[in-house]
N, C-alpha and C positions, 0 to 999 in steps of 0.2 A: 822555848821549844814546845812545852806542853800545850801552850796556847794555840800554836799553829796546828798541832795534831788534832786538838779538839775542834778547831774551826773547820778543818777538812772533813771531820766527821759530821759537823752540823751541816756543811754544804752538801755532803753526800746524802744525808738523811733528808734534807730539804728537797733535793732532786728526786729522791725515791718517793717522797710525799707527793710531789708534782706529778710524777708518772702514774702513781697509783690513783691519784685524784682524777687524772685524765681518763684512766681506764674506767673508773667508776662513773665518771660523767658521760662516757660514751657506751655505757652498757646497753643502751637501746639504739645505738647508731648502726643502721644496716651496713654490713660490709666492713665494719671496724675490726681492726686486728689489735689484740691486746699487746701492750708494750711491757718490757721488763728492764729494770735498771741493773746493770752489771758493774760490780765494783772491783777495784784492785788496790793492794796495799802500796805504800810509798816508802822507799828507803833512800837515804842520802848516800851517794856514791862518791868516793874520792877518785882522783885520777888513776890511782893504781888499784882501785877496787876497794870494796868494803870488807871489814873484818867479819868474822863469824858471829860476833856478839853485838852487831850493830842493832841499834834501837830503831824501830819503824818511825817514819815521819808522818804517818796518818794514812788517809784513804783518798782514792780518787775514783770518779765515775769513768769507767772504761768505755761503756757503750750503753745506749738505750736501744735495745733490740726489740723487734716485733715478732710475734708468733703468728704465722700464716696458717695455722691449723683451721680446719673446716668449722664454720659456725653452723648452728641449727638452721634448717630451711623452714620458713613459715609461708604458708600459702595465702595469696591475696586474690582479689577478683579482677585485677588489672592484667590483661593478657601481655602487656609490654613489660611488666615486672619480670625480671629474670634472675635466677640464682645459678651459680656454678657449683656443680657437684664434682669436686676434685680440683686438680691444679688449673691455674690459668687466671688471667685478668681480662676484664673487658677493656677494649681500647677505645678511648674517646679523644676527640680533638677539640681544643679550646683556643680560639684565636690562632690557629695554625700550630699550636704546641700539642704534641701527642702525649697523653697521660694514660694512666692505668688504674683500674679500680675493680673492687669486688662488689661494690654497691650497685645493684641492678634496678634501681628506681628510675625507670625510663618512661617517657611519654612523647607526645608529638608536639612540635612547635607549629607556628602558623604556616610554615612552608612545608610541613609534612616530614621534617627530619626527626629522627628519633634522638632525643636529648635527655640528659639527666637534669637534676634540679637546678644546676647552675648554668644550663645552656650548652654544656659540652656535648658534641655530637658523637653518637655511637658509630664505630667503624665496622665495616663488613665488606664482603665480596658481592658485588652487584650481579644480577642475572639479566640476560638479554630477553627479548620479547618471546622467545621460545622456551624460557625457563631454564636455560643453561647457565650455571653459575661460573663466572670467570675467575681469573686469578689476580685481578687488580683491586686493591683495597681502597675504600673511599667512604664518604658519609652515606649512611643508610637513610634513604628517603622513601616514604610511603606515599603513593599517589592517591590523594584524598579527593581530587576532582574527578569528573567523569572519565571513565576508562574509554579511550577512543576505540571505536569498533575496528575489527579486523576482518577483511573479506576472506572468504574461503578460497584457498589455492590448492588444497589437497584433501581428497576424500578417500578414506580407507574402509573397505568392506571385507569382512571375513565371514563367508557364508558356506552353507552346504547345499548343493543342488542335488535333488533326488534322482539318482541314476535310473530308477525304475519308472520315472514319468514317461507317459506315451508321447510320441510326436503328434502334435495337434494339427499341423498343416498338411495338406495334400494338394495334388495338382488335378484340377478338373477341366471342363471345357465350357466355354461361354458361347452363347448363340443369341443373336438379335433378330427378332421377327421383322421381316421386310417384305411380306407378301404384297400382292398388288392392291390390296385395300387399305394397307397401313397408312394412316395419316392423311388420306385423301379427303379433301373438303367435300362433304355431301350436302346438297341443297334440297329442301323440301319443306313440308308443313311443320310448324312448331308443335302443333297439337293434332293428334289423330282425329279423323271424322268417322261417322258411323253411317252405314247404309240406311236410308230413310225413304219411305214411300208416303207421300202426302196426298190425300184426297182433295176433292173440291170442297170449298167451304160452304157453310149454310148458316141459317139463323134458327133460333128457337122461339116458340115450339115448332116441332116438326109437323108437317101437314097431315099426315095420317099415322095411325098406330101400327103396332107390330102383332095384332091379333091374327090368327090364321085366316087365310082367304077362304071364301065359301067353298072353294075346291079342296081346302085342307092343305095347301102348299105354303109353308112359311118362307120368309126371306132367307136366302142362302148365298154363299160364295166360297171360293177356295183360296187359301193362303199358301203360296208356294215360295220356298226359300232354297237358294242354291249358291254354290261357289265358295262356301266356307271351308277353310282348311282345318279349323279347330272345333267348329260347332256342328249342330245337328241340321242336316239338310233334309228336304222332303216336302210333302204337301199335306195339308190338314183341311177337311171340309168343316165349314162353319154354318150352323143353322140357328136362326134367331126367331124366337116367338116368345109369347108370354109364359109358355110352359117351361122355357129354359131360364126364366128369371129376368127377361127383358121387360122394362116398364111398358104398360099398355100405351102410354103416351110419353114422349120425351119433351118435357116442357122446360126443364132447367139444366144447368151444367152438371149438377149432381146426377140427374137422370142419364146424361150422356156418359158420365164416368161409370155409372152402373152398367150401361150398355158395353163400354170398353172392357169392363171386368168379365162380363159374360163371354165376350170374344176370346179374352186371354185364357179363361178356364177351359175352353175347347181347344185352344192352341197348345196348351201345356198338358192337357189330358184328353187327347182325341179318342174317338171311338175306334177300337181295334178293327183292322190290323194296322191302322195308321199310328205313327209315332210322333212325338213332339218335335217341333222345329224351334230354332233359336230366334224367334221374332216376338215382339211384344207390341200390343196395341195401346195407344195413349189418346185420351180425350184432351183436346187443346182448346183453350180460350184465347183467341187472338186479340180480343178487345174490341170494343165498339159493336158488341152484339154479333160478332163473327166467330163461328166455331168450326171445328173439324176433327177428323180422326187421322192419326199418323201411325204407321207400322214401322218399327225400328228393329234393326238387328241387335242381338245382345253383345256381339264382339265388335270392338273398335278396330278401325284401320284395315278392314278386309274388303277387297273388291268383290262383294257379294251382290245378289240380286233378289229383290222381293217382288212378287207378282200377285195380283188379285185376279182370279179367273172365275168365269161363269157366274157373274152376279145375277140375282133373280129377284122377282117381286119388287119391293120398294127399296132396293139397295141404293138407288140414285139419291134417296133422301139423306143418306149418310155419306155421300160424296165418293162412293166407290164404283159408280156405274156412270159412264163407261170406265173400265179399269185404268187407274193412273199408272205412270211409270216411276220407278224408284231411282234414287241417286246413290250410286255406289260409294262406300266409304273409302277413305284414303289414309294410309298409315303415316304416322309422324316420321320425319327424317331420323335416321339412325347413323351410326358410324360406318355402316355398309359392310360390316364383317359378317360373312356367312357362317353357317355351322361347318366346323372342320374338325377332323380327328387326327391324332398323332400317337405313335407308339413310343413308350420309353422302355428300354431294355437294360437290365442290370448286368453285372459281370457274370452272373450265373446263367444268363440267357432267358430269364423270366421277364415277361413283357406285361406292361399295363397300358391300356388304351385310354387316352383322354380325349374328350370331345368338347370343344368350345361351343357355347350357345350362340346362335345368330344374334347379332347386335349387342352382345355382351361387351361391357367396357373393358379396356385393357386392365384396369384395376381389379375388376371382378375375376377376369380370367387368370391374372397373376396370383390372386388369392387362392383360387382353386388349384393351380399348379403347385403352389407351396405346400399343399396338403399331400403331395405325392412323395414317396420315398426317393431320395437321391436327387430331388429337383428343388431349386430355389429360384424365385422369379421376382423381379422388380419391374415397374412400369412408369412411364411418364408420357405426357402429351404436350405437343407444341403446335402453335399456329402463329401466323403473322397477320396483323390488321394494317391495311394501307387504304389510300383513297378515301379518307374521311371527308365526306361532303355533306355539310349541314348549312344550307343557304341562309337560314335565319336563326341558327343556333337553337332550333327546336327539336332536333333529332336526339332521341335517347337510345342507348345501347343496353341490351340485357345480356347477361352471361349466366348460363345455367339457371334461368328464371329470375335472377336478381337484376332489377332495373337500376341502372346507374344514372347519375346526374351529370357526369362530366361532359363538356361540350367541345373537347379537343382530345387528341391523343395524349397530350401531356397531363391533362387533368384526369383522364381515365387511368393513366399509369398510377398516379398518386392514390386515387380512390380504390383501385383494385388491390394495391398493396396494403392499404389500410384495412381491408376486409379479409385478408388472407388467413387470419386466425379466427374468423367468426363465420360469416355466412358464405364466404367463398374459400372454404378450407383448402390449403395446399396450393392455391392458385396465385401466381405472381406475374408481374408485368415489367417489361424493360423497354424503354424508349430508346431508339437509335440516336446517334449524335445529330442527325439531320432533322429529327423530330417528325419524320414522315412515315415511320414504320414502328409499330408497337408489337413486341413479341410477348405472347402469353404462354405460360407453362403450368401444367398440373403435375406436381412432383409425385403424386400417387397414381397417375395414369387415368384419372376420370375423363369421360368425354367432355369436350368443350363445345357448348351450344351457344351460338351467337344469333341474336335477332335484333331488329331495329323497329322504331316507331317514330312518326313525325306527322305534323300537320301540314308540312310543306312537301308537295309532290316533287319527286326527283332526288330527294336526299338519299345518299347511298354510302356504302363502304364495301371494301373487297377483303375477302378472307382467303389466305393461302395456307394450306396444310402441308402436304408432301411437296417439296420444292420442284419435284419432277412431274407433278400432276397439275391440271388447270386450277386456277383460282376461281372462287365463286363470288358473285356480286349480289349483295342485298340492296334493293331499291324500293323506296316508297313510290307507288304508282303516280306518274304525272297526271295532272287533271285531264289532259287531252290525249294521253297515250292509250292506245287500244291493244298494244302488243305485249303488255306486261303480264307475266305469268303469276297469277295470284296464289298459286300453290308453292311458290318459292319464297317463303317469308322467314326461313330459318336455315342456318348452316351448322352442321355438326362435324367435328374433327375427332377421330379416335386416336388412341395412344399406341406406343411401341412397347414391346415386352422384351426384357433381357432375361434369358434363362441361363443358369449355371448348373451344369450336370456334375454330380459327384464322380469321383474317380471310377473308371470302368463302366460308366453309364453312357448309352447312345440313344439318339432319336432316329426314328425311321417311319416310313409308311404314312406320309401325310396324305389325307383324303378329304376333299379333292386335292390333287397334287400341286396345284399352282395358283390357288386363289386364297383370299382371306389373310389370316395371320401368317401361316407357315408357307414360305416360299419353297421351291424345290431344294431339298437338302443334299449337300455334298460336303466333303471334308473342308473345302475352302470357306464354308460358312461358319466354321468353328475356330476359336482361338484358345490356347492354353491359358489358364488362370489359376492363381494360387488360392486354394480354398482355406477358409479360416485364417486368413492372413492376419498378422499382428494388428490389433486395434486396442489402444489403451483403455477404451471405453467398454470393451467386451472381455470379461474375465475368461471366457472360453478360448481366447486366442493366445494366452500366455500361461506358462506353467507356474511361475512364481513371481512375486513382486515384493519390494520393500521400499520404504520411504524414510527420509531423514531431513532435518532442517540444515540449510546452508545460508550464508550471509553475503550480501553485496557490499560494495565499498562504503555505503552509507550506514551499514549495520542493520539493514532491513532483512527480515527473515523470509526465506523462500523454501518451498518444498521440492526436494529432489527425489524423484521416483525412478527406481531401476526395475526393469521388467526382464525376465529371463524366459527364453523360448528354446526348447530342445529342437535341434535340426535333424532332418531325415538323413539316414546313412544307408547306402546301398553298396555292398562290397564290390559289385561289378561296375559301379559308376565312379570313375576317378574324380569327378567334381564334388563328391561328398566325402566326409571324413567321420570316423568314429569319435564319440565323446565330444561332439561339437554342439555348442550352445551359442545363441545370439543374445547380447544384452542391449536393450533399448533404454534410452535415457530421456526423460522429460523433466522440465522445471516448471512448476505451477501449471502443469497440464499443457505446456507449450513445447513444440519441437525446438531443438537447439542444434541440429546438424548444420554443417556448412552449406551454403547455397550451391545448387547445381547449375553451373554456368552454361550447360548445354541446353537448358530450357529457355523458352522465349520469355521476353519481358512481360510482366514484372516478376514472373515466377523465378527467374534466374537470380533474384536478389533475396528471395524469401527463405527462411529456415527450412531444412529438410529433416527427415527422421534421423536421429542420432543412433546409429547401430554399430555394435562392435562384436567381433568374433572372439569367442572364448573356447579354449580347448583344454582338455584334461588328458593326463596319462592313464595308462591301464590300471595303475594303482590308485586312481582317484585324485591324485595331486594335480595342481594347476600346471599346465604346460606353458611356462612363461616364454618359451621360445616362439611358439605359434600364436599365442594370445596377443591381440592387438594392443598397442599403446592407446590409452583411453583419455584423449584430450577433449574437453568440452570447450569449444572455441567459437561458439556463435550464440552466446546467451546475452540477451539484452534484458536487464532486470526491469520488471513492469510493476506498476502499482495495482491496487484492487480494481481499477477501472480498465486495466489492460493497456495503459499508456506507460511509456518509458518514464521511470521515476527519477532520472537525473544521476543515477549511480554510474560508475565506470562501465563502459560498454565492451563488446568483444573484439578480439583480434583473430580472425579466422586464419586457417592455414595458408591460404593464398596471400594473405596480408602479412605473413611472417610469424604466425602463432606456432609455438612449439611446446613440447612437454616440459621444457625447462622454464619454470615460472620465476621471473625475477623478483627480488625482494628489495624494495617494495614493489608490488605488482603494478603493471601498467594497463591491464585490461581485466575483464571479468573472467578470463580463462581459468580453468582449474583442471586437475588431473584426478582420475578415478583409479585407485589401486586395489586390485583384488588379491594381492598376495596373501596366501594362507587359505584361500577358498578351496573347497574340495567338492568332489562329486562321488558321494557314497550312496549306498542303497538304503537311505533313511530319509525321513521327512525333511523338507526344506527348513532350514534354520538360519537365524541371524546370530552368529557367534560373537561378533564384535563389529561395531561401526564407530567411526570417529571422523571428525573434520576439524580443521584448524581455524575456523572463523568464529566470530561472536559479535553480538550487538553491543551497543554502548551500555555502560553500567556504572554504578557507584559502589564504593567500598562498603561492604556490609559486615566484614569481620576479618580478624587476623588470627593465625595460629603459628606457634613457633615450636618446632620439634626439638628433640634432644641434641641433634646435630647442628642446631642453630639456624635451620632453614626457615625463613619467614614466608609463610604461605598466606596469600590474600584471597578472600572470597568476595564476589561482586554480585550485585542485584540482578545481573543478566544471566546468572547461573554459572558463570565462568569462575575458575580459580587459577591462580598463577603464582609461581615462585618469584618473589621480588628480590631477595638477597639472602646471604648467609652470614650470620654473626661471626666476626673474627675474634679469636682469643690469643693472648700472648703469655708466654712463660719465660722465666729468666733462670740462668744457671745459679745465680746468687740472689734470691729474693730479698735477703737481709741487706743487700747493697742498694736497694731502691731508695729513692729520696722522697720522703713524705712531703706533699705540697698542700695539704689541707683538703677539706671536703671529701675525706676518705679516698684520696687519690694519691698516686705515687708517680714519680718521674724516673726515667732511666738515667743512670749515671755510670761513671767508669767502673765502680765496684760491682754493680749489678750485672754488667755485661749486656750485650745486644739482645733484644727480645727475639724469642722464637715464635713466629706468628703462624697460626694455622686455624683450622676449624674445630669446633667442639667434637670430642671423641676421636680426634686424630692424634697420633703420637701419644705423648703423656698428658695431653690436655683432657680436662674433665668434660662432662656432659652438661647440657643446659636444662633447667627446669623452668618452663614459662609459667606465669601466673604465681610466682613465688619470689621471696627475697631471702638472702642469706643474712641471718641475724649476726650481731656482734659475738665474737668468741670469748668475751670477757666472762670469767667466773666471778660473780659478784661477792660470794662468800670468801673466796680466796683473796680477793682484793681488799676486803674489809680486814682480814687478818693481817695482810701486808701493811695496811694502814696503821694498825696497832703497833706492828713491829717497827715501822719507820718512825712512829711517834716516840717509842721508847729509845730508839737509837739517838733521836734528836735530843731527848732529855738526858741521856747518858753522856753525850758529848758536851752538853751544857754543864753537867755536873763536873766533868773534867776541868772545864774552865774555872768553875767555882773553886774547886780544890786547888788548882794551880795558883789561883789568886790568893788564897789563904796562905799557901806556902810562901809565895812571893812577899806577901805582907809581913809574914813572920821574919823573913830575912831582912826586910827593910827596917823592921823594928829593932834589930840587933844594934847595940851601941858599943 
């Protein structure tokens, strides 16, 4: 009997040594839970029970229990290392078997699953693409490949629009000049000529000198000038002798020029009471020993007359006796616009008179009109060239003095357009489909001057300005033609002016009343026009604007810009409303409104301005009842060259586009939501903007919070909730079945697991980047080791003693 008792003690002590040795061995094992050997005494029982003085039969190991007390938390540099502060176990799956552990040494396998050191996969609750965590538990996988892009389907803007902003738009009146001279093709000389009187020619030296005659009478004559509208008319007496500086003999051309100088000195500084006249004398060398004197008017293009009167003495020697006839100057052709006046009257009745200059271009007149208060003006010029006739392709066409080389209307079109940014600024050409008509336009309203030149007589072309006025034909004189008018070598077409008058401004009193630029004015000549209408390129036409990035289906970034314009409110006008704004939307500077099917082709397929009505209540909050639904349904994503980039295109309203955007989306449509936007009396502000799209990206980092939410960061600037770590707890943790590798399995004694998320119910929180160390107290285990050793030795001593007693009994004889 003592032997059995001693053996049970040895077995118990050995088990205790094993448990203690295991504790010591796992002192550095993360998540390890210390074990304790629990003993119970053994008594032999009879059928009817044991007596009160029964001797014990030894000891037995009742249980090897584990202490699930919290171990120390040690911080690491691995974000996927996790420690549980409090109750709970990580749930892992190995080959379909669900196991539980406190060791949070996790990493990623080649498929992106979070696993422990033996490949068991961490379990958690997966999140959808919107970051909403579901209730289905499964393997937690981190997407390490490229994050697929997501196109924008929802834009949220929370803004404040300044209620004190002024209304920028107003209603004015538009007027187009269509006087009887507007756009009429005028024919005439390309370059002005000057009135000239040419005397008879002579040779040098002259036959006699300019000394006074024996009678004392020098050579003299009178220069008379008349017909000038801008110069000095009148008569001047000229007296020539050597006392006036005339050479005694005129032998050379220089002597003749000296003579002309003496004449000019008396023309410009005559003896009183005579006054100067606008004529100049010139000595001319015609070549071949032929010379002469010419008298020329100082002003070009005037139909004036120069006369030489009363020549005396030896005046015949210088070609002015008998008196020659002058040839009158001719003005160059102009646009035909006469001088005309017009009054502009503001709302207070104050009037300003503007006078347009005769022959001024529409561009010049428009520029002067723009300087007037309450008036803005633009101009343009149009003409059409037809009948291009160049028999041997030798005809050249000049436009505004620029000689072109094109030998057909088609080549002229290309050449003019190539020069529109250089020597023919603002001038463009368009050839009609039949290639028989070439339209020219000056977008700034400059005069268009056309002339031709050719070595082949009969070459010509036709210029049409105003369609209701006659065309003009330019023609190179035929060799045998005697009826060609040599003064018609150029055609000029003037431009049209569009005037816009500010609110309450009027035009009146055109003088003369029916010629030139301004036709007779009546109310039918005007049309209402919105002034300062919204223009995204003009900041003065909108009150506020904000931009943000959105994404197409390929993950390409685009700039969405929202413009806000305060609308006019007139209490007596039922078509207006208080606290009314308009929001305009552009993407990459392009309109994205649905096409207007009422327009002619191809305009009926092109995007229009995307405009939405926004209304606020009297307390400044957004009136969601009146405010329009804001669906962007005509956006075609473009690349940097303005071409479609291959991303998903639009589905406009007529094609079935609605504010309910399917998931996944089937078009580029998205909704703009202004919920939370206000209209207060403070500066415009952007309180919050958000959109749900993003570009493609790669995983750049992870973070795990105390509730086990796994938050991923990507190189595209996006962040996303991927999953939430699941924890399990048991009613009887001691009932768990150890399976090695610091893991336990559920069994009957532990009860079913209570699964939840960290910090829910009685579950603890997570600490990322940390590990729970073993809860083994090494010093305590070393003491236990000593105690177990002594127990073993003591039980062995019992055997030794029992053996001696037994041997003594055997030795009895």
